[in-house]
GULUMVO-819503 format. One line per 10 residues: number of its first residue (from 0); their letters; for each residue z, y, x of N, C-alpha, C. Coordinates in Angstrom, 3 decimals. Example, Ala and Ser with C-alpha at 12.3 -4.5 7.8 and 13.67 -1.06 7.14 Angstrom:
0) AS) 7.800,-5.690,13.190,7.800,-4.500,12.300,7.800,-3.300,13.200  7.080,-2.250,12.850,7.140,-1.060,13.670,7.870,0.030,12.900 .
This chain:
0) MSDLDDTDLE) -27.408,51.835,26.334,-27.689,51.373,24.965,-27.121,52.398,23.991  -27.858,52.680,22.914,-27.444,53.721,21.969,-26.282,53.237,21.126  -25.617,54.245,20.459,-24.511,53.900,19.563,-24.987,53.034,18.414  -26.228,53.312,17.963,-26.793,52.545,16.860,-26.943,51.088,17.261  -27.395,50.893,18.505,-27.548,49.523,18.973,-26.204,48.807,19.029  -25.181,49.537,19.493,-23.839,48.947,19.571,-23.330,48.572,18.184  -23.604,49.437,17.208,-23.163,49.165,15.835,-23.857,47.942,15.276  -25.190,47.882,15.549,-25.954,46.718,15.078,-25.394,45.426,15.668  -25.056,45.486,16.961,-24.514,44.296,17.602,-23.171,43.902,17.004  -22.341,44.910,16.726,-21.028,44.625,16.133,-21.181,44.021,14.747 .
10) NGDAERDNER) -22.143,44.579,13.964,-22.389,44.037,12.631,-22.885,42.600,12.700  -23.771,42.360,13.692,-24.301,41.011,13.855,-23.203,40.027,14.219  -22.298,40.462,15.108,-21.175,39.595,15.482,-20.298,39.294,14.284  -20.080,40.321,13.441,-19.234,40.148,12.255,-19.858,39.149,11.290  -21.202,39.263,11.115,-21.884,38.344,10.218,-21.783,36.909,10.717  -21.941,36.758,12.058,-21.833,35.414,12.620,-20.425,34.867,12.476  -19.424,35.771,12.640,-18.037,35.338,12.459,-17.794,34.878,11.030  -18.379,35.631,10.071,-18.223,35.254,8.657,-18.863,33.905,8.372  -20.059,33.693,8.995,-20.740,32.430,8.802,-19.911,31.282,9.353  -19.309,31.519,10.554,-18.492,30.476,11.149,-17.259,30.209,10.303 .
20) TGDDTVQDES) -16.677,31.292,9.767,-15.490,31.129,8.916,-15.832,30.314,7.688  -17.008,30.599,7.087,-17.444,29.850,5.915,-17.644,28.388,6.250  -18.280,28.124,7.424,-18.508,26.751,7.831,-17.183,26.033,8.058  -16.216,26.771,8.675,-14.911,26.182,8.943,-14.207,25.828,7.642  -14.380,26.715,6.609,-13.733,26.460,5.320,-14.273,25.187,4.699  -15.615,25.034,4.710,-16.223,23.821,4.172,-15.746,22.612,4.950  -15.701,22.746,6.275,-15.248,21.652,7.117,-13.816,21.286,6.795  -12.976,22.298,6.574,-11.571,22.045,6.246,-11.446,21.318,4.913  -12.236,21.722,3.918,-12.192,21.064,2.620,-12.654,19.618,2.740  -13.673,19.404,3.552,-14.164,18.053,3.771,-13.100,17.207,4.469 .
30) EAARIAEALV) -12.427,17.817,5.428,-11.383,17.106,6.146,-10.206,16.797,5.222  -9.885,17.740,4.334,-8.797,17.524,3.370,-9.129,16.341,2.462  -10.384,16.247,2.037,-10.810,15.142,1.182,-10.712,13.819,1.944  -11.071,13.835,3.226,-10.989,12.620,4.042,-9.544,12.162,4.199  -8.643,13.136,4.385,-7.219,12.808,4.522,-6.698,12.195,3.228  -7.033,12.833,2.096,-6.594,12.321,0.791,-7.138,10.915,0.558  -8.405,10.718,0.904,-9.054,9.415,0.741,-8.332,8.353,1.568  -7.983,8.711,2.801,-7.306,7.767,3.697,-5.915,7.411,3.185  -5.196,8.395,2.664,-3.848,8.153,2.156,-3.870,7.170,0.988  -4.830,7.336,0.092,-4.925,6.439,-1.068,-5.384,5.050,-0.628 .
40) FASAQPVSEA) -6.361,5.001,0.267,-6.896,3.720,0.731,-5.829,2.888,1.433  -4.931,3.559,2.172,-3.934,2.846,2.975,-2.758,2.331,2.152  -2.672,2.733,0.902,-1.522,2.357,0.075,-1.884,1.272,-0.936  -1.000,0.285,-1.062,-1.211,-0.773,-2.058,-0.828,-0.286,-3.448  -0.038,0.787,-3.518,0.410,1.343,-4.786,-0.272,2.693,-5.030  -0.380,3.116,-6.283,-0.945,4.441,-6.564,-0.191,5.527,-5.794  -0.926,6.489,-5.268,-0.340,7.561,-4.458,-0.267,8.838,-5.291  0.904,9.426,-5.361,1.092,10.609,-6.194,0.412,11.826,-5.583  0.028,12.756,-6.448,-0.575,13.999,-5.970,0.426,14.799,-5.138  1.704,14.687,-5.471,2.730,15.396,-4.709,2.774,14.882,-3.272 .
50) FISDRLPKAF) 2.629,13.562,-3.105,2.636,12.960,-1.769,1.445,13.462,-0.961  0.275,13.500,-1.600,-0.928,13.985,-0.919,-0.790,15.469,-0.593  -0.280,16.238,-1.546,-0.132,17.683,-1.355,0.775,18.006,-0.178  1.826,17.205,0.030,2.757,17.433,1.141,2.082,17.279,2.495  0.942,16.592,2.522,0.255,16.322,3.784,-1.002,17.167,3.971  -1.180,18.132,3.088,-2.306,19.058,3.191,-1.797,20.493,3.159  -2.549,21.431,3.738,-2.161,22.843,3.634,-2.065,23.267,2.176  -1.160,24.193,1.886,-0.913,24.601,0.508,-2.139,25.217,-0.158  -3.096,25.688,0.636,-4.260,26.365,0.063,-5.147,25.430,-0.748  -5.017,24.118,-0.543,-5.919,23.179,-1.199,-5.432,22.765,-2.579 .
60) DVRAIMLRLQ) -6.382,22.660,-3.500,-6.113,22.186,-4.854,-6.307,20.670,-4.854  -5.198,19.933,-4.788,-5.265,18.477,-4.656,-5.970,17.842,-5.851  -5.661,18.305,-7.065,-6.294,17.716,-8.242,-7.815,17.888,-8.170  -8.289,19.071,-7.763,-9.726,19.315,-7.665,-10.361,18.403,-6.610  -9.672,18.216,-5.487,-10.182,17.342,-4.433,-10.298,15.910,-4.934  -9.264,15.450,-5.650,-9.264,14.075,-6.128,-10.321,13.855,-7.201  -10.545,14.846,-8.034,-11.574,14.722,-9.072,-12.966,14.642,-8.445  -13.180,15.396,-7.362,-14.467,15.315,-6.665,-14.656,13.931,-6.040  -13.589,13.418,-5.429,-13.667,12.084,-4.845,-13.898,11.029,-5.928  -13.249,11.209,-7.063,-13.430,10.276,-8.172,-14.890,10.228,-8.618 .
70) EEYAHRGVNL) -15.523,11.383,-8.655,-16.931,11.445,-9.043,-17.810,10.755,-8.004  -17.471,10.934,-6.718,-18.251,10.309,-5.654,-18.183,8.775,-5.722  -17.027,8.263,-6.137,-16.830,6.813,-6.183,-17.185,6.201,-7.537  -17.604,7.020,-8.486,-17.805,6.557,-9.868,-18.810,5.409,-9.977  -19.836,5.380,-9.117,-20.890,4.374,-9.243,-20.859,3.352,-8.105  -19.740,3.278,-7.404,-19.619,2.320,-6.318,-18.885,1.057,-6.786  -18.812,0.075,-5.899,-18.106,-1.158,-6.233,-16.612,-0.956,-6.344  -16.115,0.090,-5.703,-14.705,0.464,-5.785,-14.626,1.847,-6.403  -13.785,2.003,-7.400,-13.615,3.295,-8.077,-12.274,3.909,-7.728  -12.227,5.234,-7.720,-10.972,5.962,-7.564,-10.471,6.279,-8.964 .
80) VRVDDAWAFR) -9.309,5.765,-9.312,-8.809,5.939,-10.674,-7.492,6.699,-10.669  -7.263,7.453,-11.749,-6.001,8.186,-11.905,-5.033,7.359,-12.720  -3.810,7.276,-12.240,-2.742,6.560,-12.932,-1.573,7.525,-13.082  -1.446,8.106,-14.277,-0.427,9.132,-14.511,-0.716,10.300,-13.562  0.196,10.628,-12.637,-0.053,11.729,-11.712,-0.368,11.197,-10.319  -0.875,9.962,-10.263,-1.170,9.332,-8.974,-2.589,8.791,-8.968  -3.046,8.351,-7.778,-4.421,7.882,-7.620,-4.449,6.558,-6.855  -5.440,5.722,-7.181,-5.563,4.423,-6.518,-7.023,3.981,-6.508  -7.373,3.183,-5.524,-8.700,2.567,-5.487,-8.621,1.226,-6.191  -9.565,0.969,-7.104,-9.591,-0.273,-7.846,-11.031,-0.780,-7.943 .
90) TAADLSFVIR) -11.187,-2.093,-8.016,-12.511,-2.690,-8.179,-13.152,-2.167,-9.465  -14.430,-1.845,-9.411,-15.137,-1.377,-10.605,-14.991,-2.414,-11.711  -14.727,-1.934,-12.916,-14.434,-2.831,-14.034,-15.543,-3.855,-14.276  -16.805,-3.444,-14.096,-17.908,-4.363,-14.383,-18.109,-5.409,-13.298  -17.336,-5.321,-12.205,-17.457,-6.308,-11.123,-16.232,-7.204,-11.026  -15.304,-7.056,-11.967,-14.056,-7.817,-11.886,-14.299,-9.326,-11.929  -15.421,-9.753,-12.548,-15.676,-11.189,-12.690,-15.976,-11.870,-11.360  -16.359,-11.092,-10.339,-16.694,-11.711,-9.048,-15.494,-11.762,-8.107  -14.401,-11.173,-8.529,-13.205,-11.146,-7.684,-12.337,-12.348,-8.009  -12.052,-13.147,-7.011,-11.214,-14.335,-7.209,-9.778,-13.892,-7.435 .
100) RDENEVRKLS) -9.183,-14.410,-8.473,-7.807,-14.049,-8.801,-6.835,-14.722,-7.819  -5.784,-13.965,-7.508,-4.748,-14.484,-6.621,-4.058,-15.678,-7.281  -3.807,-16.733,-6.512,-3.138,-17.911,-7.069,-1.718,-17.608,-7.507  -1.145,-16.527,-6.944,0.219,-16.159,-7.296,0.257,-15.105,-8.390  -0.785,-15.046,-9.197,-0.864,-14.069,-10.270,0.327,-14.221,-11.219  0.806,-13.080,-11.757,1.925,-13.110,-12.689,1.587,-14.035,-13.856  2.544,-14.910,-14.177,2.265,-15.882,-15.245,2.030,-15.174,-16.577  1.331,-15.887,-17.462,0.999,-15.337,-18.759,2.272,-15.046,-19.544  2.310,-13.877,-20.168,3.489,-13.486,-20.931,3.573,-14.265,-22.239  4.796,-14.544,-22.646,5.012,-15.199,-23.930,4.740,-14.198,-25.049 .
110) RAALEVLAII) 4.613,-14.713,-26.257,4.395,-13.832,-27.410,5.551,-12.846,-27.560  6.780,-13.345,-27.349,7.958,-12.476,-27.466,7.901,-11.343,-26.442  7.523,-11.689,-25.202,7.453,-10.674,-24.146,6.379,-9.634,-24.461  5.243,-10.079,-24.976,4.171,-9.150,-25.353,4.626,-8.214,-26.465  5.349,-8.763,-27.441,5.840,-7.929,-28.537,6.819,-6.881,-28.022  7.742,-7.311,-27.168,8.732,-6.387,-26.618,8.062,-5.311,-25.769  7.090,-5.721,-24.954,6.378,-4.758,-24.109,5.651,-3.723,-24.962  5.005,-4.175,-26.039,4.285,-3.255,-26.920,5.244,-2.276,-27.585  6.394,-2.773,-28.030,7.376,-1.891,-28.679,7.890,-0.848,-27.704  8.190,-1.269,-26.482,8.680,-0.321,-25.477,7.612,0.729,-25.167 .
120) AYHQPVTRAE) 6.359,0.274,-25.032,5.272,1.196,-24.690,5.091,2.276,-25.749  5.111,1.899,-27.012,4.841,2.847,-28.092,6.075,3.608,-28.572  7.261,3.029,-28.411,8.473,3.649,-28.964,9.384,4.264,-27.902  9.046,4.171,-26.631,9.952,4.659,-25.595,10.291,6.147,-25.762  11.552,6.513,-25.425,12.645,5.654,-24.974,13.251,4.863,-26.125  13.525,3.584,-25.881,13.996,2.709,-26.941,15.101,1.798,-26.393  16.081,1.473,-27.221,17.162,0.589,-26.797,16.866,-0.848,-27.228  17.622,-1.767,-26.677,17.441,-3.184,-27.039,17.697,-3.394,-28.528  18.725,-2.728,-29.066,19.038,-2.875,-30.486,17.885,-2.367,-31.345  17.246,-1.266,-30.904,16.114,-0.726,-31.656,14.912,-1.670,-31.590 .
130) IEDIRGVQTS) 14.730,-2.320,-30.446,13.653,-3.313,-30.313,13.883,-4.458,-31.288  15.123,-4.926,-31.346,15.453,-6.043,-32.239,15.295,-5.636,-33.699  15.614,-4.384,-34.016,15.464,-3.906,-35.389,13.988,-3.889,-35.786  13.116,-3.501,-34.850,11.678,-3.462,-35.135,11.109,-4.871,-35.258  11.525,-5.775,-34.364,11.003,-7.138,-34.375,11.620,-7.993,-35.477  12.862,-7.678,-35.848,13.546,-8.484,-36.857,14.210,-9.717,-36.296  14.213,-9.866,-34.973,14.877,-11.006,-34.324,15.551,-10.512,-33.054  16.472,-11.325,-32.540,17.153,-10.960,-31.303,16.209,-11.073,-30.112  16.448,-10.233,-29.116,15.643,-10.254,-27.889,16.502,-10.778,-26.751  16.065,-11.849,-26.115,16.850,-12.438,-25.035,16.780,-11.590,-23.778 .
140) RGTLDVLMEA) 17.813,-11.679,-22.974,17.836,-10.969,-21.696,16.705,-11.466,-20.801  16.382,-12.768,-20.944,15.316,-13.325,-20.117,13.972,-12.673,-20.370  13.701,-12.286,-21.622,12.429,-11.627,-21.945,12.331,-10.291,-21.238  13.420,-9.521,-21.272,13.428,-8.226,-20.585,13.348,-8.416,-19.072  14.004,-9.460,-18.560,13.970,-9.725,-17.115,12.540,-9.980,-16.637  11.773,-10.740,-17.441,10.376,-11.043,-17.072,9.579,-9.751,-16.957  9.756,-8.837,-17.912,9.017,-7.575,-17.911,9.437,-6.685,-16.747  10.720,-6.732,-16.395,11.194,-5.920,-15.272,10.751,-6.505,-13.945  10.749,-7.828,-13.841,10.277,-8.465,-12.615,8.797,-8.186,-12.383  8.040,-8.067,-13.481,6.617,-7.725,-13.363,6.433,-6.271,-12.954 .
150) GWVRFRGRRR) 7.508,-5.473,-13.076,7.443,-4.058,-12.695,6.876,-3.167,-13.778  6.845,-3.645,-15.021,6.231,-2.887,-16.110,7.236,-2.128,-16.972  8.498,-2.508,-16.878,9.543,-1.889,-17.699,10.692,-1.453,-16.801  11.324,-0.361,-17.139,12.436,0.163,-16.346,13.538,0.694,-17.265  14.737,0.791,-16.697,15.822,1.470,-17.387,15.611,2.970,-17.222  15.624,3.708,-18.316,15.431,5.164,-18.265,16.758,5.906,-18.145  17.690,5.595,-19.064,18.960,6.306,-19.098,19.908,5.608,-20.059  20.889,6.364,-20.561,21.821,5.807,-21.536,21.873,6.746,-22.737  21.757,6.173,-23.916,21.733,6.949,-25.148,23.121,7.501,-25.449  23.166,8.747,-25.890,24.449,9.382,-26.217,24.905,8.999,-27.623 .
160) TPGRPVTLGT) 25.134,7.726,-27.799,25.631,7.189,-29.070,26.749,6.212,-28.738  27.541,5.797,-29.722,28.622,4.844,-29.453,28.117,3.612,-28.690  28.843,3.261,-27.637,28.434,2.134,-26.806,27.504,2.528,-25.677  26.950,3.740,-25.747,26.027,4.250,-24.727,24.996,3.194,-24.297  24.166,2.714,-25.241,23.171,1.686,-24.892,22.133,2.208,-23.903  21.620,1.303,-23.094,20.592,1.643,-22.105,19.256,1.855,-22.816  18.520,2.876,-22.393,17.183,3.111,-22.941,16.132,2.550,-21.978  15.039,2.076,-22.540,13.980,1.438,-21.766,12.669,2.205,-21.891  11.850,2.135,-20.851,10.534,2.760,-20.862,9.607,2.006,-19.932  8.327,2.343,-19.963,7.358,1.686,-19.091,7.292,2.397,-17.744 .
170) TRDFLDHFGL) 6.589,1.784,-16.806,6.477,2.314,-15.448,5.033,2.694,-15.126  4.848,3.292,-13.967,3.496,3.594,-13.495,2.721,2.309,-13.239  3.422,1.239,-12.794,2.754,-0.046,-12.570,2.192,-0.604,-13.876  2.869,-0.321,-14.987,2.370,-0.749,-16.292,1.019,-0.086,-16.566  0.951,1.227,-16.341,-0.306,1.950,-16.550,-1.393,1.397,-15.635  -1.032,1.168,-14.373,-2.001,0.702,-13.386,-2.535,-0.676,-13.760  -1.656,-1.589,-14.152,-2.074,-2.959,-14.464,-3.014,-3.008,-15.665  -2.745,-2.175,-16.669,-3.551,-2.211,-17.884,-4.677,-1.168,-17.888  -4.917,-0.550,-16.732,-6.046,0.357,-16.592,-5.927,1.626,-17.413  -4.719,2.158,-17.541,-4.491,3.379,-18.318,-4.189,4.546,-17.385 .
180) EELRDLPGIE) -4.789,5.694,-17.660,-4.457,6.878,-16.879,-3.097,7.421,-17.306  -2.830,7.397,-18.602,-1.567,7.888,-19.137,-1.288,7.196,-20.464  -0.107,7.395,-20.998,0.305,6.672,-22.201,-0.550,7.025,-23.418  -1.115,8.228,-23.445,-1.952,8.601,-24.584,-3.211,7.733,-24.678  -3.508,6.971,-23.605,-4.680,6.086,-23.620,-4.389,4.740,-24.280  -3.142,4.503,-24.696,-2.840,3.268,-25.421,-3.689,3.202,-26.689  -4.168,2.028,-27.057,-5.048,1.919,-28.230,-4.356,2.275,-29.537  -5.123,2.871,-30.456,-4.623,3.192,-31.789,-4.926,2.079,-32.760  -4.670,2.318,-34.053,-4.847,1.286,-35.067,-6.283,0.761,-35.104  -7.266,1.661,-35.142,-8.660,1.226,-35.251,-9.089,0.402,-34.046 .
190) ELKGAGLLSG) -8.626,0.794,-32.861,-8.978,0.040,-31.656,-8.337,-1.337,-31.680  -7.093,-1.410,-32.145,-6.412,-2.702,-32.233,-7.078,-3.615,-33.262  -7.524,-3.023,-34.369,-8.248,-3.806,-35.376,-9.547,-4.348,-34.773  -10.274,-3.485,-34.078,-11.549,-3.879,-33.496,-11.408,-4.989,-32.476  -10.238,-5.019,-31.796,-9.999,-6.066,-30.799,-9.440,-7.333,-31.424  -9.253,-7.319,-32.753,-8.724,-8.492,-33.442,-7.238,-8.695,-33.274  -6.529,-7.628,-32.853,-5.087,-7.740,-32.634,-4.273,-7.375,-33.864  -4.930,-6.856,-34.887,-4.267,-6.562,-36.151,-5.053,-7.214,-37.272  -4.361,-7.823,-38.191,-5.050,-8.480,-39.302,-5.521,-7.431,-40.298  -6.394,-7.849,-41.203,-6.922,-6.920,-42.205,-5.906,-6.572,-43.271 .
200) RIPANFNIPS) -4.845,-7.396,-43.405,-3.833,-7.147,-44.436,-2.667,-6.368,-43.846  -2.884,-5.093,-43.597,-1.856,-4.231,-43.022,-1.231,-3.403,-44.140  0.099,-3.297,-44.205,0.749,-2.498,-45.243,0.212,-1.074,-45.257  0.148,-0.478,-46.423,-0.422,0.867,-46.574,0.323,1.904,-45.758  1.638,1.710,-45.572,2.438,2.700,-44.846,2.574,2.376,-43.351  1.779,1.384,-42.890,1.868,0.984,-41.483,1.274,2.071,-40.587  1.974,2.394,-39.498,1.443,3.366,-38.541,1.906,3.005,-37.145  1.174,3.494,-36.183,1.515,3.267,-34.780,2.023,4.593,-34.212  3.253,4.611,-33.691,3.809,5.869,-33.181,3.083,6.353,-31.935  3.109,7.646,-31.727,2.550,8.219,-30.501,3.620,8.153,-29.426 .
210) PSMNDELTED) 3.364,7.447,-28.315,4.395,7.298,-27.277,4.724,8.623,-26.623  5.960,8.734,-26.161,6.389,9.947,-25.469,5.592,10.098,-24.185  5.087,11.302,-23.930,4.304,11.558,-22.720,5.164,12.100,-21.590  6.468,12.246,-21.841,7.338,12.892,-20.873,8.301,11.879,-20.274  8.301,11.748,-18.937,9.217,10.836,-18.267,10.618,11.413,-18.147  10.756,12.714,-18.427,12.063,13.336,-18.333,12.979,12.787,-19.423  14.292,12.770,-19.127,15.255,12.299,-20.111,15.237,13.203,-21.334  15.397,12.599,-22.501,15.441,13.374,-23.732,16.839,13.956,-23.915  17.005,14.773,-24.954,18.281,15.446,-25.171,19.410,14.467,-25.469  19.083,13.287,-25.988,20.143,12.326,-26.321,20.266,11.210,-25.283 .
220) EDPITQMDLE) 19.734,11.468,-24.057,19.851,10.497,-22.973,20.625,11.089,-21.799  21.460,10.248,-21.168,22.129,10.603,-19.923,21.495,9.819,-18.787  21.502,10.366,-17.564,20.905,9.631,-16.437,21.710,8.387,-16.089  21.032,7.410,-15.487,21.683,6.190,-15.004,22.464,6.512,-13.733  23.731,6.106,-13.675,24.564,6.336,-12.493,24.715,5.046,-11.696  25.315,5.159,-10.505,25.551,3.971,-9.688,26.468,3.001,-10.422  27.471,3.537,-11.136,28.363,2.675,-11.901,27.593,1.911,-12.981  26.622,2.606,-13.606,25.791,1.947,-14.622,24.998,0.796,-13.995  24.419,1.042,-12.811,23.617,0.025,-12.135,24.473,-1.195,-11.787  25.726,-0.954,-11.367,26.621,-2.065,-11.065,26.928,-2.854,-12.334 .
230) ELGLLAPGGA) 27.159,-2.099,-13.436,27.452,-2.745,-14.716,26.275,-3.587,-15.194  25.040,-3.102,-14.926,23.839,-3.816,-15.362,23.441,-4.935,-14.409  24.186,-5.043,-13.291,23.893,-6.109,-12.344,22.779,-5.793,-11.380  22.395,-4.502,-11.287,21.316,-4.119,-10.391,21.832,-3.748,-9.010  23.134,-3.463,-8.914,23.758,-3.169,-7.624,25.035,-3.972,-7.509  25.303,-4.477,-6.313,26.573,-5.130,-6.070,27.643,-4.041,-5.967  28.920,-4.348,-6.254,29.972,-3.347,-6.132,29.957,-2.694,-4.762  30.029,-1.377,-4.729,29.988,-0.656,-3.467,28.640,-0.048,-3.193  27.636,-0.367,-4.019,26.347,0.299,-3.894,25.272,-0.501,-3.197  25.602,-1.674,-2.647,24.583,-2.460,-1.946,23.739,-3.220,-2.954 .
240) SEE) 22.423,-3.202,-2.757,21.511,-3.910,-3.668,21.742,-5.411,-3.546  21.704,-6.085,-4.696,21.850,-7.534,-4.675,20.572,-8.170,-4.170  20.694,-9.221,-3.399,19.528,-9.927,-2.883,18.910,-10.766,-3.985 .
């Protein structure tokens, strides 16, 4: 066989190898999407992109994979939704009426609890004293307990002011429950008016603050320590969680 023939054969082998490599790459991307899909499906809670990324080769762009999956599920009975930096499968909004509600559904919040939750959502990080200043009335510990038991409010840190008051913020479960991808999706004044949640007689200087988009502690906050948790009754002395 001539040298030319040998070269042609080598070139042909190289082309076939390239084709196989390309096919393998597509297959790998498809497999990565299947893995990501399985991880989210198997979890009752939203799954963070960091968690998914740890289980895939570094070469994959997790956000791009999840966005493609989100598009694939956009017109199905179950949608893939983003919650902050995490993902979850949820019933399509237009089909919620056919889903029977759990008998153990969280009880309806009182007006006071709704007011406190709204203040925390829009003003976080915020202290109890600041909540009371905005509402004009005292806030009972029971109201905050209800919001924390629902998993919608958390202790963020301690303010660097006299008394070192605890700061409060919302959780990822709050975003998930109310169908928000991130805090910037909270309704503004016009949306609240349209929903009938604000009366037409609003003071001229009334405004709705833009909630903080950063979960990191601010410059005037210190992190919560084990001693703080014991003081707040979240840990028994010695570090063991209270039953």
